[in-house]
C-alpha positions as CSV (number, residue, x, y, z in Angstrom):
1,M,-41.7,-1.5,5.9
2,L,-40.5,0.5,8.8
3,S,-37.0,-1.1,8.6
4,R,-36.9,-0.4,4.9
5,G,-37.9,3.1,5.3
6,L,-35.3,3.7,8.0
7,L,-32.6,2.2,5.7
8,V,-33.6,4.3,2.8
9,G,-33.7,7.4,5.0
10,A,-30.2,6.6,6.4
11,L,-28.8,6.2,2.9
12,V,-30.3,9.5,1.7
13,L,-29.0,11.2,4.8
14,L,-25.5,9.8,4.3
15,R,-25.5,10.8,0.6
16,H,-26.6,14.4,1.4
17,A,-24.2,14.6,4.3
18,A,-21.4,13.7,2.0
19,A,-22.5,16.5,-0.3
20,L,-22.5,18.9,2.6
21,G,-18.8,18.1,3.3
22,V,-19.4,16.1,6.5
23,F,-17.0,13.4,5.2
24,E,-14.0,15.4,4.2
25,S,-11.4,14.5,1.6
26,T,-8.0,13.2,2.5
27,D,-4.4,14.4,2.2
28,F,-4.0,12.1,-0.8
29,G,-6.6,14.0,-2.9
30,T,-10.3,14.1,-3.5
31,P,-11.9,10.8,-4.4
32,D,-14.5,10.5,-7.1
33,L,-17.7,8.4,-6.9
34,L,-15.7,5.1,-7.2
35,G,-13.3,6.2,-4.5
36,F,-10.1,6.5,-6.7
37,Y,-8.0,9.5,-6.0
38,R,-8.0,12.1,-8.7
39,E,-5.1,14.2,-7.6
40,R,-2.8,15.1,-10.5
41,L,0.2,12.8,-10.7
42,H,3.7,13.9,-11.7
43,V,4.4,11.7,-14.8
44,P,7.6,12.8,-16.6
45,E,7.3,12.9,-20.3
46,R,10.3,10.6,-20.7
47,Y,8.4,7.7,-19.1
48,A,6.2,7.4,-22.2
49,A,8.3,9.0,-24.9
50,A,11.6,7.1,-24.5
51,A,12.5,3.9,-26.4
52,G,15.1,1.2,-26.5
53,S,17.9,1.4,-23.9
54,E,17.3,5.0,-23.1
55,V,17.2,5.7,-19.3
56,I,13.8,6.9,-18.1
57,A,14.6,6.9,-14.3
58,H,18.1,7.5,-12.9
59,F,18.6,7.3,-9.1
60,G,22.2,8.3,-8.7
61,D,25.1,7.1,-6.6
62,N,23.6,8.2,-3.3
63,F,20.4,6.2,-3.7
64,E,20.5,2.6,-2.2
65,F,18.8,-0.6,-3.2
66,G,18.1,-3.4,-0.8
67,L,16.3,-6.6,0.0
68,A,14.3,-7.5,3.1
69,T,13.5,-10.4,5.4
70,A,12.2,-10.9,8.9
71,P,13.0,-13.6,11.6
72,A,9.6,-15.1,11.7
73,H,9.7,-15.5,7.9
74,V,13.1,-17.0,7.5
75,E,14.8,-18.3,10.7
76,D,14.8,-22.0,11.5
77,A,15.4,-23.3,15.0
78,L,13.1,-20.5,16.2
79,H,10.5,-21.4,18.7
80,D,8.5,-18.2,18.5
81,A,4.8,-17.3,18.9
82,W,4.2,-17.9,15.2
83,L,5.5,-21.5,15.4
84,D,3.1,-22.3,18.2
85,F,0.3,-20.5,16.3
86,A,1.0,-22.6,13.2
87,R,1.1,-25.9,15.1
88,A,-2.3,-25.1,16.5
89,G,-3.7,-24.8,13.0
90,R,-4.1,-21.0,12.9
91,V,-1.8,-20.5,10.0
92,V,-3.1,-21.7,6.6
93,A,-0.8,-23.4,4.0
94,F,1.5,-24.6,6.8
95,N,0.6,-28.1,7.8
96,N,0.1,-29.1,4.1
97,T,3.6,-27.7,3.2
98,A,6.8,-29.7,3.2
99,R,9.4,-28.8,5.9
100,P,7.4,-25.7,7.1
101,E,9.3,-25.3,10.4
102,E,12.6,-24.8,8.6
103,R,11.3,-21.6,6.9
104,T,14.4,-20.7,4.8
105,R,17.1,-21.9,7.2
106,F,18.4,-18.4,7.6
107,W,19.7,-19.1,11.1
108,T,21.7,-22.2,10.3
109,E,22.5,-21.4,6.6
110,P,22.4,-17.6,6.2
111,E,25.0,-17.7,3.4
112,A,22.4,-18.9,0.9
113,E,20.2,-15.8,1.3
114,L,23.1,-13.4,1.7
115,D,24.8,-14.6,-1.5
116,L,21.6,-14.1,-3.4
117,A,21.1,-10.6,-2.0
118,A,24.7,-9.6,-2.8
119,G,24.4,-11.2,-6.3
120,A,21.3,-9.0,-7.0
121,G,23.3,-5.8,-6.3
122,A,21.8,-5.0,-3.0
123,T,23.7,-2.6,-0.7
124,I,21.1,-2.8,2.1
125,F,20.0,-6.1,3.7
126,R,17.0,-5.8,6.0
127,M,16.9,-8.4,8.7
128,G,15.7,-8.7,12.3
129,A,17.1,-9.6,15.7
130,D,14.3,-11.7,17.2
131,W,13.1,-10.7,20.6
132,T,12.1,-14.2,21.7
133,R,15.4,-15.7,20.7
134,L,17.5,-13.1,22.6
135,F,15.2,-13.0,25.6
136,P,13.5,-16.4,25.6
137,D,12.1,-16.3,29.2
138,G,11.9,-12.6,29.9
139,A,15.1,-12.5,31.8
140,A,17.0,-9.3,32.4
141,E,20.1,-10.5,30.5
142,M,20.3,-11.1,26.8
143,D,21.3,-14.6,25.5
144,Q,24.9,-14.0,24.6
145,A,25.2,-17.1,22.4
146,A,22.2,-16.0,20.3
147,W,23.6,-12.5,20.0
148,A,27.0,-13.8,18.9
149,R,25.2,-15.6,16.0
150,Y,23.3,-12.5,15.0
151,R,26.6,-10.6,15.1
152,E,28.2,-13.2,12.9
153,I,25.4,-12.9,10.3
154,M,25.5,-9.1,10.2
155,L,29.3,-9.2,9.6
156,M,28.7,-11.7,6.8
157,C,26.4,-9.1,5.2
158,H,29.1,-6.5,5.5
159,E,31.7,-8.8,4.0
160,R,29.4,-9.1,0.9
161,G,29.2,-5.3,0.4
162,M,25.9,-4.8,2.2
163,R,24.9,-2.9,5.4
164,V,22.2,-4.1,7.7
165,M,18.9,-2.4,8.2
166,L,18.1,-4.0,11.6
167,T,14.5,-4.5,12.8
168,L,13.8,-5.0,16.5
169,F,10.1,-5.8,16.6
170,H,8.7,-7.4,13.4
171,H,5.3,-8.8,14.3
172,S,6.7,-11.5,16.6
173,L,6.0,-11.0,20.3
174,P,7.7,-13.2,22.9
175,P,5.1,-15.8,24.2
176,W,5.9,-14.9,27.8
177,L,4.9,-11.3,27.1
178,G,1.9,-12.2,24.9
179,A,0.6,-14.2,27.9
180,V,0.1,-11.1,29.9
181,G,-1.4,-8.9,27.2
182,G,1.6,-8.0,25.1
183,W,1.6,-4.3,24.0
184,T,-1.7,-3.7,25.9
185,N,0.2,-4.2,29.2
186,S,2.2,-1.2,30.3
187,S,5.1,-3.5,31.4
188,S,5.7,-4.1,27.7
189,V,7.5,-0.7,27.4
190,R,10.0,-1.7,30.1
191,H,10.6,-5.1,28.6
192,F,11.1,-3.6,25.1
193,E,13.5,-1.0,26.5
194,T,15.6,-3.7,28.1
195,F,15.7,-5.6,24.8
196,A,16.5,-2.5,22.7
197,R,19.2,-1.2,25.1
198,A,20.9,-4.6,25.1
199,V,21.0,-4.8,21.3
200,L,21.8,-1.1,20.6
201,G,24.4,-1.1,23.4
202,A,26.1,-4.2,21.9
203,I,26.2,-2.6,18.5
204,G,27.6,0.7,19.9
205,A,30.4,-1.0,21.8
206,D,31.5,-3.0,18.7
207,E,33.1,-0.8,16.0
208,P,33.2,-3.5,13.2
209,L,29.5,-4.1,13.8
210,L,28.6,-0.5,14.0
211,R,30.1,0.0,10.6
212,A,28.0,-2.9,9.3
213,V,24.7,-1.4,10.4
214,H,22.9,1.0,8.1
215,S,19.9,1.9,10.3
216,V,17.6,0.5,13.0
217,I,13.8,0.0,12.7
218,T,12.3,-0.2,16.2
219,M,8.7,-1.1,15.1
220,N,7.5,-2.7,11.9
221,E,3.9,-1.7,10.9
222,P,2.7,-1.2,14.5
223,H,-0.9,-0.5,13.6
224,V,-1.1,-3.7,11.6
225,F,0.1,-5.7,14.6
226,A,-2.3,-3.9,17.0
227,M,-5.3,-4.4,14.7
228,L,-4.8,-8.0,13.8
229,T,-3.7,-9.1,17.2
230,Y,-5.9,-7.2,19.6
231,C,-8.9,-6.1,17.6
232,A,-9.4,-9.1,15.2
233,G,-7.6,-12.0,17.1
234,L,-6.1,-13.2,13.8
235,W,-2.4,-13.1,15.0
236,P,-0.8,-14.8,18.0
237,P,-1.8,-15.3,20.7
238,G,-5.0,-15.2,18.7
239,S,-7.5,-14.7,21.5
240,E,-10.9,-14.1,19.8
241,P,-12.2,-10.8,21.2
242,S,-15.8,-10.5,22.4
243,T,-18.3,-8.4,20.5
244,F,-18.0,-5.7,23.2
245,D,-14.2,-5.8,23.0
246,S,-14.3,-5.5,19.2
247,L,-16.5,-2.5,19.4
248,R,-14.4,-1.0,22.2
249,C,-11.0,-1.7,20.5
250,F,-10.8,1.5,18.4
251,T,-12.1,3.9,21.1
252,P,-9.5,6.2,22.7
253,W,-9.4,3.8,25.7
254,G,-9.5,0.6,23.7
255,A,-6.7,-2.0,23.1
256,Y,-5.7,-0.4,19.8
257,A,-4.9,3.0,21.2
258,V,-3.2,1.5,24.3
259,A,-1.0,-0.7,22.2
260,M,0.0,2.1,19.8
261,A,0.8,4.4,22.7
262,N,3.0,1.7,24.4
263,M,4.8,0.9,21.1
264,A,5.4,4.6,20.6
265,R,6.9,4.9,24.2
266,G,9.1,1.9,23.4
267,H,10.4,3.5,20.2
268,R,11.1,6.8,21.9
269,A,13.0,5.1,24.7
270,A,15.2,3.3,22.1
271,H,15.8,6.6,20.2
272,E,16.7,8.4,23.4
273,F,19.1,5.7,24.4
274,V,21.0,6.0,21.1
275,A,21.1,9.8,21.5
276,Q,22.5,9.5,25.0
277,L,25.3,7.2,23.8
278,G,26.1,9.4,20.9
279,L,26.0,6.5,18.5
280,R,26.1,7.0,14.7
281,L,22.9,5.1,14.3
282,R,19.7,6.2,12.4
283,V,16.6,5.1,14.3
284,G,13.1,5.1,12.8
285,A,9.9,3.0,12.3
286,A,8.4,1.3,9.3
287,H,4.8,2.1,8.5
288,H,2.4,0.0,6.4
289,V,0.7,2.7,4.2
290,P,-1.8,1.5,1.6
291,C,-3.7,3.9,-0.5
292,Y,-7.2,3.6,0.9
293,N,-10.1,4.0,-1.6
294,A,-13.8,3.8,-1.0
295,K,-15.8,1.6,-3.4
296,T,-18.8,3.9,-3.2
297,V,-19.5,7.3,-1.6
298,L,-21.1,5.4,1.3
299,D,-17.8,3.8,2.1
300,R,-16.0,7.1,2.5
301,P,-16.5,7.3,6.3
302,T,-14.7,3.9,6.6
303,Q,-12.0,5.2,4.3
304,R,-11.6,8.4,6.4
305,M,-11.6,6.4,9.6
306,S,-9.0,4.0,8.3
307,E,-6.7,6.9,7.3
308,L,-7.1,8.7,10.6
309,L,-6.3,5.5,12.6
310,T,-3.4,4.3,10.5
311,T,-1.8,6.6,8.0
312,F,0.0,9.2,10.1
313,H,-1.1,8.1,13.6
314,F,2.0,6.3,14.8
315,Q,4.5,8.7,13.0
316,D,2.8,11.6,14.7
317,L,3.4,10.0,18.0
318,I,7.2,9.7,17.3
319,A,7.7,12.6,15.0
320,N,10.3,14.3,17.1
321,A,12.1,11.0,17.7
322,S,12.7,9.8,14.2
323,D,15.9,10.0,12.0
324,F,14.0,8.6,9.0
325,I,10.6,7.4,8.0
326,G,10.1,3.9,6.7
327,I,7.3,3.2,4.2
328,N,6.0,-0.3,3.5
329,Y,3.7,0.0,0.4
330,Y,2.1,-2.8,-1.5
331,G,-1.0,-1.3,-3.2
332,Q,-4.5,0.0,-2.6
333,E,-7.2,-1.2,-0.4
334,I,-10.7,-0.7,-1.8
335,L,-13.0,-0.6,1.2
336,D,-16.5,-2.1,0.9
337,G,-18.3,-1.6,4.2
338,A,-16.2,-3.3,6.9
339,S,-14.3,-5.5,4.4
340,V,-11.9,-5.1,1.6
341,A,-13.4,-5.5,-1.9
342,L,-12.0,-7.8,-4.6
343,V,-13.0,-5.8,-7.8
344,A,-13.1,-8.0,-10.9
345,S,-11.4,-5.4,-13.1
346,E,-8.5,-4.7,-10.8
347,E,-5.2,-6.6,-10.8
348,Y,-4.2,-8.2,-7.5
349,S,-1.2,-10.0,-6.1
350,E,-1.7,-13.6,-4.9
351,A,-2.1,-12.1,-1.4
352,G,-5.1,-10.0,-2.5
353,R,-3.4,-6.6,-2.6
354,A,-4.6,-4.4,-5.5
355,I,-1.7,-3.2,-7.6
356,Y,-1.6,0.6,-7.7
357,P,1.8,2.3,-8.4
358,D,0.1,5.7,-8.5
359,G,-0.6,5.3,-4.8
360,L,3.0,5.0,-3.9
361,F,3.7,8.5,-5.4
362,R,0.8,9.9,-3.4
363,V,1.8,8.3,-0.2
364,L,5.4,9.6,-0.6
365,V,4.2,13.1,-1.4
366,A,1.8,13.1,1.6
367,F,4.6,12.0,4.0
368,G,7.1,14.4,2.4
369,K,4.7,17.3,3.0
370,R,3.7,16.4,6.5
371,Y,7.2,15.6,7.8
372,A,9.2,18.0,5.7
373,G,13.0,17.3,5.5
374,V,12.9,13.9,7.1
375,P,14.6,11.2,4.9
376,I,12.3,8.5,3.7
377,F,13.2,4.9,3.1
378,I,11.0,2.5,1.1
379,T,11.5,-0.3,3.7
380,E,9.1,-2.8,1.9
381,N,7.6,-3.0,-1.6
382,G,6.8,-6.2,-3.3
383,I,4.3,-8.6,-4.8
384,A,3.2,-12.2,-4.3
385,D,3.4,-13.7,-7.8
386,S,4.5,-17.3,-8.3
387,T,4.1,-16.9,-12.1
388,D,6.6,-14.0,-12.1
389,V,4.5,-12.4,-14.8
390,L,3.4,-9.4,-12.8
391,R,6.6,-8.9,-10.7
392,P,8.9,-7.3,-13.3
393,A,6.3,-4.7,-14.3
394,Y,5.4,-4.2,-10.6
395,L,9.0,-3.5,-9.8
396,V,9.6,-1.1,-12.7
397,E,6.3,0.9,-12.3
398,H,6.8,1.4,-8.5
399,L,10.4,2.6,-9.1
400,L,9.0,5.1,-11.6
401,A,6.6,6.3,-8.9
402,V,9.6,6.7,-6.5
403,R,11.6,8.6,-9.1
404,A,8.6,10.9,-9.8
405,A,8.3,11.6,-6.0
406,I,12.0,12.5,-5.9
407,D,11.5,14.8,-8.9
408,V,8.9,16.9,-6.9
409,G,11.2,17.1,-3.9
410,V,10.4,14.2,-1.6
411,P,13.6,13.0,0.1
412,V,13.5,9.3,-0.7
413,R,16.9,7.8,-0.1
414,A,16.5,4.0,-0.4
415,Y,14.3,1.3,-2.0
416,V,14.1,-2.1,-0.2
417,F,12.2,-4.9,-2.1
418,W,10.2,-7.6,-0.3
419,T,11.6,-10.3,-0.5
420,I,14.5,-12.4,-1.7
421,T,13.1,-15.9,-1.4
422,D,9.5,-17.3,-1.0
423,N,8.9,-17.7,2.7
424,L,6.3,-17.9,5.5
425,E,3.8,-15.0,5.1
426,W,2.3,-14.6,8.6
427,A,-1.2,-16.2,8.8
428,D,-1.2,-16.7,5.1
429,G,1.5,-19.4,5.4
430,Y,3.4,-20.5,2.3
431,C,0.6,-19.9,-0.2
432,P,1.7,-16.4,-1.4
433,K,5.0,-16.3,-3.2
434,F,6.8,-13.0,-2.7
435,G,10.3,-14.0,-3.6
436,L,12.6,-12.9,-6.4
437,V,13.8,-16.5,-5.9
438,A,11.5,-19.5,-5.8
439,M,12.0,-22.1,-3.1
440,N,11.3,-25.7,-4.1
441,R,10.0,-27.3,-0.9
442,T,10.3,-31.1,-1.1
443,D,10.4,-33.8,1.5
444,A,13.5,-35.4,-0.1
445,P,16.8,-34.1,1.4
446,P,18.3,-31.7,1.2
447,G,15.1,-29.8,0.2
448,L,14.6,-26.0,0.0
449,A,16.3,-25.7,-3.4
450,R,16.4,-22.1,-4.6
451,E,15.6,-21.2,-8.2
452,P,16.1,-17.5,-9.2
453,R,13.2,-16.1,-11.2
454,A,13.6,-13.7,-14.2
455,S,12.6,-10.8,-11.8
456,Y,15.7,-11.5,-9.8
457,E,17.9,-10.7,-12.8
458,L,15.9,-7.6,-13.5
459,F,16.2,-6.3,-10.0
460,G,20.0,-6.9,-10.2
461,A,20.3,-5.0,-13.4
462,I,18.4,-2.1,-12.1
463,A,20.2,-2.0,-8.7
464,R,23.7,-2.2,-10.1
465,A,23.0,0.5,-12.7
466,A,20.7,2.6,-10.5
467,D,18.7,3.1,-13.7
468,V,15.4,2.0,-15.3
469,T,15.3,1.9,-19.0
470,A,12.5,2.2,-21.5
471,E,13.4,-1.3,-22.8
472,Q,13.0,-2.8,-19.3
473,R,9.6,-1.1,-18.9
474,S,8.3,-2.2,-22.3
475,A,9.4,-5.8,-22.0
476,A,7.9,-6.1,-18.5
477,W,4.6,-4.7,-19.6
478,A,4.5,-6.8,-22.8
479,L,4.8,-9.9,-20.6
480,V,1.8,-8.8,-18.6
481,R,-0.3,-7.9,-21.6
482,S,0.4,-11.2,-23.4
483,H,-1.1,-13.2,-20.5
484,A,-4.0,-10.8,-20.1
485,R,-5.0,-10.9,-23.7
486,R,-5.3,-14.7,-23.8
487,R,-7.1,-14.6,-20.4
488,A,-4.5,-16.8,-18.7
489,L,-5.0,-18.1,-15.2
490,R,-2.8,-17.8,-12.2
491,P,-2.8,-18.9,-8.5
492,F,-4.7,-16.7,-6.0
493,C,-4.5,-17.1,-2.2
494,R,-7.2,-14.8,-0.9
495,A,-10.7,-15.8,-0.1
496,A,-13.7,-14.2,-1.9
497,D,-14.4,-12.0,1.2
498,G,-11.1,-10.2,0.6
499,K,-9.9,-11.1,4.1
500,G,-9.5,-14.8,4.6
501,A,-6.5,-16.8,3.4
502,L,-6.4,-20.1,1.6
503,S,-4.4,-23.2,2.2
504,E,-4.7,-24.2,-1.5
505,P,-4.8,-21.4,-4.1
506,V,-7.7,-20.9,-6.5
507,L,-7.3,-19.7,-10.1
508,R,-7.9,-16.1,-11.2
509,R,-7.5,-14.5,-14.6
510,F,-5.0,-11.8,-15.3
511,S,-6.7,-8.5,-15.5
512,R,-6.8,-6.4,-18.7
513,R,-6.5,-3.2,-16.7
514,D,-3.6,-0.9,-17.5
515,W,-2.2,-0.4,-14.0
516,R,1.2,1.1,-15.0
517,Y,2.3,4.3,-13.2
518,G,0.3,7.3,-14.6
519,A,-2.0,5.2,-16.8
520,R,-5.3,5.8,-14.9
521,E,-5.7,9.5,-15.4
522,P,-4.5,12.3,-17.7
523,A,-1.4,14.1,-16.6
524,A,0.6,16.8,-18.4
525,G,3.6,14.8,-19.2
526,R,1.8,11.7,-20.5
527,A,-0.7,13.8,-22.4
528,A,2.0,15.7,-24.1
529,S,3.8,12.5,-25.2
530,V,0.6,11.0,-26.6
531,E,0.0,14.3,-28.5
532,Q,3.5,14.2,-30.0
533,R,3.1,10.6,-31.1
534,L,-0.4,10.8,-32.6
535,F,-0.9,14.4,-33.8
536,G,2.6,15.9,-34.1
537,R,1.5,19.5,-34.7
538,V,-1.0,20.1,-31.9
539,N,-0.1,22.5,-29.0
540,A,0.4,20.5,-25.8
541,T,-1.7,23.0,-23.8
542,D,-4.7,22.4,-26.2
543,W,-4.4,18.6,-25.7
544,Q,-4.2,19.0,-21.9
545,Q,-7.3,21.2,-21.9
546,L,-9.1,18.7,-24.1
547,A,-8.2,15.8,-21.8
548,E,-9.3,17.8,-18.7
549,R,-12.7,18.7,-20.3
550,L,-13.4,15.2,-21.3
551,A,-12.5,14.0,-17.8
552,G,-14.8,16.6,-16.3
553,S,-17.6,15.6,-18.6
554,W,-17.1,11.9,-17.5
555,A,-17.2,12.8,-13.8
556,A,-20.4,14.7,-14.3
557,S,-21.9,11.8,-16.2
558,A,-20.9,9.4,-13.4
559,S,-22.6,11.7,-10.9
560,T,-25.8,11.9,-13.0
561,L,-25.8,8.1,-13.4
562,Q,-25.4,7.7,-9.6
563,H,-28.5,9.9,-9.0
564,A,-30.5,8.0,-11.6
565,L,-29.6,4.7,-10.0
566,D,-30.6,6.0,-6.6
567,D,-33.9,7.1,-8.0
568,E,-34.5,3.6,-9.4
569,L,-34.7,2.4,-5.8
570,G,-37.7,4.7,-5.0
571,E,-40.9,5.9,-6.5
572,R,-39.2,7.8,-9.3
573,E,-38.4,4.7,-11.5
574,R,-40.0,6.1,-14.6
575,A,-38.2,9.4,-14.4
576,A,-34.9,7.7,-13.7
577,R,-35.3,5.5,-16.8
578,A,-36.0,8.6,-18.8
579,A,-32.9,10.3,-17.3
580,L,-30.8,7.3,-18.1
581,A,-32.1,7.3,-21.7
582,E,-31.3,11.0,-21.9
583,L,-27.9,10.3,-20.4
584,S,-27.2,7.6,-23.0
585,E,-28.1,9.9,-25.8
586,G,-26.1,12.7,-24.3
587,V,-23.0,10.4,-24.0
588,R,-23.3,9.6,-27.7
589,A,-23.7,13.3,-28.6
590,G,-20.8,14.2,-26.4
591,L,-18.5,11.6,-27.8
592,A,-19.4,12.6,-31.3
593,S,-18.5,16.2,-30.6
594,A,-15.3,15.1,-28.9
595,S,-14.5,13.0,-31.9
596,D,-15.0,16.1,-34.1
597,A,-12.7,18.0,-31.8
598,L,-10.0,15.4,-32.0
599,E,-10.1,15.3,-35.7
600,T,-9.9,19.1,-35.8
601,L,-6.9,19.0,-33.5
602,R,-5.2,16.5,-35.8
603,T,-5.3,19.1,-38.6
604,G,-3.8,21.7,-36.3
605,A,-6.8,24.1,-36.4
606,A,-6.8,25.1,-32.7
607,R,-9.7,27.6,-33.0
608,D,-12.0,25.1,-34.7
609,A,-11.1,22.6,-32.0
610,S,-12.1,25.0,-29.3
611,D,-15.4,25.5,-31.0
612,A,-16.0,21.8,-31.3
613,M,-15.2,21.4,-27.6
614,S,-17.7,24.2,-26.8
615,R,-20.4,22.2,-28.8
616,A,-19.5,19.1,-26.8
617,E,-19.8,21.0,-23.5
618,A,-23.2,22.5,-24.7
619,A,-24.5,19.0,-25.5
620,A,-23.3,17.7,-22.2
621,A,-24.9,20.6,-20.4
622,E,-28.2,20.1,-22.1
623,W,-28.6,16.4,-21.2
624,L,-27.4,17.1,-17.6
625,G,-29.7,20.0,-17.1
626,A,-32.9,18.1,-16.5
627,V,-31.4,15.9,-13.8
628,Q,-29.6,18.8,-12.2
629,R,-32.8,20.8,-12.0
630,D,-34.6,17.9,-10.4
631,V,-31.8,17.4,-7.9
632,A,-31.8,21.1,-7.1
633,A,-35.6,21.1,-6.5
634,R,-35.3,18.2,-4.1
635,Q,-32.4,19.9,-2.3
636,R,-34.4,23.1,-1.9
637,R,-37.3,21.1,-0.3
638,D,-35.0,19.3,2.0
639,A,-32.6,22.2,2.7
640,A,-33.7,23.1,6.2
641,W,-33.5,19.6,7.8
642,L,-30.5,18.7,5.7
643,R,-28.6,21.6,7.1
644,R,-29.5,20.7,10.7
645,A,-28.6,17.0,10.0
646,G,-25.3,18.0,8.4
647,R,-24.3,20.2,11.4
648,A,-25.2,17.4,13.8
649,L,-23.2,14.8,11.8
650,R,-20.3,17.1,11.5
651,R,-20.2,17.7,15.3
652,A,-20.4,13.9,15.9
653,W,-17.8,13.1,13.3
654,D,-15.4,15.8,14.5
655,G,-15.8,14.6,18.1
656,L,-14.9,11.0,17.1
657,V,-12.2,11.2,14.5
658,R,-10.7,14.6,14.1
659,P,-7.0,14.0,14.0
660,R,-4.9,15.5,16.8
661,R,-2.1,17.7,15.5
């Protein structure tokens, strides 16, 4: 009984602390009770109103399209930390896969990938120069034969009309450095500087190669590497941290902070070296930025902590040493306690990433505001989808989000899709299929046959024209809807806990959710286009106001329902049931009034519509009043100790997580 009482007390305290503003909202907007951001999107009217071959998103001649790879994903003849990790059984869907160590043979047969990338209209090819291959034993001198091969591959790119976006550190630490702590060892900065200076100096001294390089990414997703390697032990070298180390990891003196600081020092050293040489090279970092959402109000502290630790943290450390900002965006992460929730109604990639194009717009706007004037490259965006049903719509909808961000002034200059061909996906092995091109892995020679998917042709059409058309959007979404309506099944590579990976995929149904850009919430442009199609004569402002009022009523209803459900857990069960019955009746009344308003709008009588909406608001206010009065009474009784608790929580929270500007 004592434990239950403490738990209930903690839950009540957290709920009221949230009401007092202890857990502040984020730069992305204010989340509602389900944790989804409600900031108004920019959704151009043309996205919904256009038809046929009409262009709905034009990117212009100065915007570039590209495709991405990484050495650990694609290079054969590479004895790196990931190969040892996989051989030890720490990578799923590896030992049960034909010819896994060949990856995609990019080292010995790069022409296959390069021809596919050029054929898809890419002008940027993102690849890496593997640290382990160039400095296999930690020597002070670079392996010149290995560098000569990288040079040859980069010039092959240029010959095919593409420039190289070169990544130096892409989640693959040399085993000799990992053995002494990797990025948690201060010597890592010196070793990385030696590596970066050798590569950048070789590029700068080679005019043909310098012309072939588009930009240099020093670090790819540094916080992901630090978390999964040093805090979770899920990536090589994979040392499982003790309970104490796990708790200590995210403190200011823990492994995460130390690793992030050392990676930032390595980046700054590389950027400074390029500046000293006066090279025409743009240097930046690529950040993994999901749109974090809390499943419930009690998960908002986790959401806030995740944002503070990851979203801007590394870019803040290198802000004055960046020529561009790289954004890797795959979707939203719905946080449920210490885990990631798999919500039945959401649509997910095979890798367990929730599809959310709206989030890309919000991420771009947030970075555009915080680092005003710095060019932004989408350095990764893609989906694991072996059926190729979701990928066309995923590509189109995220490009619409990019165009909308450009429309509001965010300086996005390039879009690089992940990836060309199905390949090794870190600890998930070969289960998730991210490629525009399928790879048929067989034991029979020659094996690794490539089969372009329909999305490959769509990407090529968009990249060559620098346009997205209404026809492309409608066709892509029709494909998704046809599979969702008949409840079709598809492979899924994520375990039920939202974190673990599977060696053999399970089956999951296509979701019926409309996840297209701008579909989740009313926005001025989308509302206006709906009004034009359905009603014709109604003023757009009237429709927008109606949508906003209905949305507000629904938010209030959700809040009331949450309170009622909370009360069901305690002694007020009878009152809660009465409130729920009242809520149900109020919803029916409110919807009836809203229906009257819509019918009146259809006839064009704006004044009568306003009166109808007033009646709807009055009905809603009446059935909400009783619960609100009850809540207010309880708040008055608890006000004194809640204020004290709120101040204490705010001081503790600020001391732990307030971001450093």
